[in-house]
C-alpha positions in Angstrom: -25.5 -7.6 16.2 -22.5 -7.8 18.7 -19.2 -5.7 18.5 -17.3 -8.6 17.4 -19.4 -9.2 14.4 -19.3 -5.6 13.6 -15.7 -5.7 14.0 -15.2 -8.7 11.9 -17.3 -7.1 9.1 -15.2 -4.0 9.1 -11.9 -6.0 8.9 -13.0 -8.0 6.0 -14.0 -4.8 4.1 -10.5 -3.4 5.2 -8.8 -6.4 3.5 -10.7 -6.2 0.4 -10.0 -2.8 0.0 -6.4 -3.1 0.7 -6.4 -6.3 -1.9 -7.8 -4.3 -4.6 -5.2 -1.8 -3.9 -2.5 -4.1 -4.1 -3.9 -5.7 -7.1 -4.4 -2.4 -8.9 -0.4 -1.5 -8.3 1.1 -3.7 -11.0 -1.7 -2.6 -13.4 -0.7 1.0 -13.1 3.1 0.1 -13.3 2.4 -1.5 -16.6 0.6 1.3 -18.0 3.1 3.7 -17.0 5.6 1.5 -18.9 3.4 1.3 -21.8 2.3 5.0 -21.7 4.8 7.0 -19.7 3.5 9.7 -17.3 0.1 8.5 -17.4 -0.4 7.1 -13.7 3.1 8.6 -12.2 3.2 5.6 -10.0 6.7 5.3 -10.4 7.7 8.6 -9.0 5.0 8.3 -6.2 6.4 4.9 -5.0 10.0 6.4 -5.2 8.7 9.1 -3.1 6.9 6.6 -0.7 10.0 4.7 -0.1 11.8 7.7 0.3 9.7 9.1 3.2 11.1 5.7 4.8 14.8 6.0 4.1 15.3 9.5 5.1 14.5 8.7 8.6 17.2 6.2 9.2 16.6 3.2 11.4 13.5 4.5 12.5 12.3 4.8 9.0 13.4 1.2 8.5 11.6 -0.2 11.4 8.4 1.7 10.5 8.6 0.5 7.0 8.7 -3.2 8.2 6.1 -2.7 10.2 3.7 -1.4 7.3 5.0 -4.6 5.3 4.1 -6.8 8.3 0.5 -5.1 8.3 -0.1 -5.5 4.6 1.1 -8.8 4.4 
């Protein structure tokens, strides 16, 4: 097995894990709407966005980079 095949396999696994996480976020949001306080995802997402917005333009640039990587 060469290094390119190993990295391609690792990349596909990482992409699958990120895809699963992104699919679970809306499900957790719906669960938190119907049963408030069960997942705390609204406050967690708010804190995550606040981490970026507290740093001004630098935080905005990093947020855009994170969104570009996730996309």
